[in-house]
Every structure is written in C-alpha cells, then in structure tokens.
N, C-alpha and C positions, 0 to 999 in steps of 0.2 A: 189657613192661608188661601187666598183667592187664586183661582186658576186663570191663567192668561187666555183670552179669547182668540179663536181663529178668525181669519179675515171674513169668512162667510157670516159668522155670527155678528161681527162688528158691523158689517154692511146691513144686516137685518135689523140690528138695534138702531142704526142711524136713520132708518126709514121712519121711526117714531120721533126723531129729533131734527126737524127742519132747521136749516141754517147752521147746524153744528158742522165744523170741519174736522176731517180726519187727516192727520199728518203724522207719519212714521208711527209712533206708539202713543199718541195722545189724541184727545178730542178737545175742541175749543169752540167758543162762541163769544162774539163781542155784542154787548148790550148797550144801547144808547138810552140814557136817562134824560130827564128834564134839565138838571143842573148838577153842580158838584155835590151839593148837599144830598140830593136824592141818590147819586152814585155811591156816596159813602154809606148811606143808610142801606142800600141794596147789598153792598159788600158786607156790612155788619150782619144782615139777615142770612146771607150765604154762609158766613162764618158760624152762625148758630147751627145751621143745618149740618155743616161739616163737623162741628164738635159733637153733635148728637150721633153722627155716623162714625166718628173717629176716622174720617177720610178727608184729607185736606187738599183742596185744589190750589193751583197757582193763580193768583189774582193780580191783575194790573189795572189801575185807574189811569186813564190818559185822556188828553183832549178835554179836560174839565168835566165831561159828562159821559164818558164811555168807560165800560168795565169789560175787560177780557178775562174769561174764565177758562183755564186749561186743566184738564183732568187726565190722570194716568195713575196706575197702581205701581208705585216704585218697587215694592217687594216682588211683584210679578214681572217687572220689566216690560210692562205693556198695559193693555186695557183689560178690565175684568167687569163682571156684572155690577160690581160696586160703583164703578165710574158711571155706568148708565143709570143706575138707581139714583145717584146724586144729581146727575144732569137732568133727569126727569123732575126731581124735586126743585131744582133751580128754575127750570122752565115754569113750573106751576107757581112758584114764588113770584117770578117776574110777571106772569100773566094776571096775577091777583094783587099786584102791587098797589098798596094804599099807604102812601107816606105823608105824614103831617107836614104842613108848611111851617 
C-alpha cells in the first residue's frame, strides 16, 4: 500500500508539475486540446497509462475540447508517489501528443 505524502513532499513534487493544482487531498490539471476528437483521444491514452499502472484518475471532458484530470490515492486517503508518477506520465503524453486527423 502506498503511503500518504506529507505537505512538504507534495509541495516539492508540485515544483516539477507546473499548472497542476493542489486542493485538499488531490492534484488536478485542465488540458485544452484542438477539438473534441483530440480530447477523447487524449483521454483514451491517459486511460491506457492508468491501466498499466493500475491507478485510475477522475477524468472530465468539458467545453468540447477540455480535459480535467484529478488524481488521488483513495486507499491512502490522499496523495502518494503514485499520483505524481502518473501525473508526470500524463504531462509527457500531452507534451508529445501526436493525434491523427
């Protein structure tokens, strides 16, 4: 079982994740994509990462081209290293996004 992180460690981890928000016991970020199709493709790729890690974020598609990702480790009732590992992978995925038209 993952150990819940202390606030100092959370703040340190957030230094490497610009534009991610920390709120109570979660971290989240909203991504803006080109269109709805690309937003859905991004969500599908995030889902593949989540399945590989067996760690599943809350995902919201809204405004036809925006995707909000929220991470927390429910079993730890807060944030763990697993949340930051997945958020880093999501950032890398978004930064290297190449989606076919």
